[in-house]
N, C-alpha and C positions, 0 to 999 in steps of 0.2 A: 671455680665452675668445674664440674665433672664432665669430662668428655665421654667417657664410656665405663659402664659397670656391668660385670657379670653377675650370675646368681650369688656366687661365692662372696664377691665384694659387697652385694647388696646385704647379705647376711651379717658380715662382719661389721659393716659400717652404717647400717639401717638408720640408726638415730641421727647420724651426722648429715646424711644426704639422701634420705629417702626420696623426697620429692624430686630432687635433681636426677636420680637414677631412672625413676619412672618417666620423667620428662624425655631424658635422652634415649630411653629404650623405645619410647613411642616415636621419636624423631627417626631413628634408625629404621624402625619397622616401615614407616612412611617412605623413607628413601628407597627402600627395597621394592615396596609395593608400587611406587610410581615411576620406577626406573624403567625405560624403554627397553624391552628384551632385544637381544641381539638377533635372535632369529625366532621363528615359530616353534611353540612347544612341541610340535610334531617333528622337527628336526628336517634331516634331509633324506632323500631317497638313498638307501644303501648301495644301490648300483651305479646311478649317474651322478650322485651328490648334488643334484638340484634340490632347492627347498620344496618340501611338500606343501601343496595348496591347503589352505584352511577348509576349503569346500570338500567334504568326504566323497563327492562324486568323482573326484580327479585322482583317487588313490585306493589301493586295495590292500587289505591286511591279509597276509598269509598266515593261516593257522598253524602250520608246521613249525614254523620259526618264529611266529608273531611279529614279523618284519612288515612295515608299511611300505609298499612299493608305489611308485608314481604309475599312472596308467600308461605312460609312454613306455616305460620299461616292460610293464606287463604285457602290453600289446606286442612289443618287439619279440618278447619270448614266446608268445603264441605264434607268430609269423615263423620263427626259427623252427618250432616243433612241427608246424604244418608242412613246411617245405623239406624237412628231414623225415617226416612221417614218424616222429617220436611220441611217446606217451606224455600226456600233459603232466608238468612238473612245476614246482615252486620256481619263481623267477630268481630267487635268491639261493636257497639252499639245494635246489634241484631234486628235492624229495618229490615222489609221485603224488599228485593231488588226490586227496581222498574225499569221500562223501559219506553223508549219513552218520552211522555209528563210529566208523574209524575217524571221521573228522572230529567228532566229539570227544573221542578218545585221545586224538592228538592234542586237542585244546586243553583237556584235563592233565595230560602229561606236562604241558607248559605251565599250567596253573600250579601243579605240584612242585614244579621247579621255581616257584615264586616269581613267576613272569608278570609284572604288573599290567602289561598291555593285553595279555590273555585274560587277566582277572577283570579288567575294565570291559573288555568285549563281552564276557559272560555276563557281567552285571547289567550291561545295556540291554542284552537279549532278554534277561530275566525282568528288567524293568518294563520293557515293552510288552511282556506277557502279563504284567500285573503282579508278579511275585516280588513285591518290594523288600520283603524281610530278606530273602535270599540275595537279591541285588545288593542290599545295604551290606551284607557280609562280604561279598566280593569287592565291592567299592571301598569299604573301610580298609580292607588289607591291601589293596592296590594303592590307596592314599598313603597308608603307612609306609609304603616303599617309594613314595614321592611321585606318584603319577598325577598330573595336573588334570586330566580328563576325569580321573575318579573323584578328585576334589570337586570338581565342577557339578558332577552328577550328584554327589552327596549334598551339595548346597541346595539342589532342587528337591531332594527327599525331605530335607529339614524345612525348606521353604513352604512346601505343600503338605507336610505332615504324612507322608506316604511311608508306611512302614515304621514311622517314628513319631514322636510327638512333635508338633510344630516348635521349632526353636530357632529365633532370629539371630541369637549369638553364634550358634553353631553354623547357620547358613552363612553369616557374614565371614566367619573363620575360613570355611571352606572355599568361599568365593575368593577371598584374599590370598589363600595358599595357591588356588588355581591361577589367579592373576600374577603371582609372583612367578609361577611356573611358565608364564607366558600365554596362558589361554585367553584368546581375544574376547570371547563371549563373556567370560568372568570379569575381564577389565571393563567391558561395556556395561555390565549389570551393576558393577560397584559405582559407575558415574564418573 
């Protein structure tokens, strides 16, 4: 019985154990897919090291560095700035907080640096505006860099046929990738 085979092994010994290879590959995929993740796909707050809440209401993404900060650390930084009469700055990297065009320029700088979190945020923004083609571009690139959130949003685009043809195979693929990355909604949607 074959325990594990890679692509190279499948090519070399295809006739000998083609069915065994495919069965074992499916078993391994299922093990990964249904394994309980050690933590949330969001990780921890980089300041206090507490796990970030799944509810986006309890965290803030900083566009300058693309770090997700818990609202406790964000609020503590605001209090520090008010007491010391400081200019508002990022809780993590201490860059001055930007608005309008400068904020968008910061985000585009992060995207050009291949930051998957910035790409996902841009994709979500475009999706909410109804620009599904552009959102697809950002989500695809972020998913290629391993972002679970981007995989989850791609599954929605393929499920609803927004900017792409409806494709249930691609929808399931992206849901599975998001679930493997620890995305709780993707795990729920897979059943």
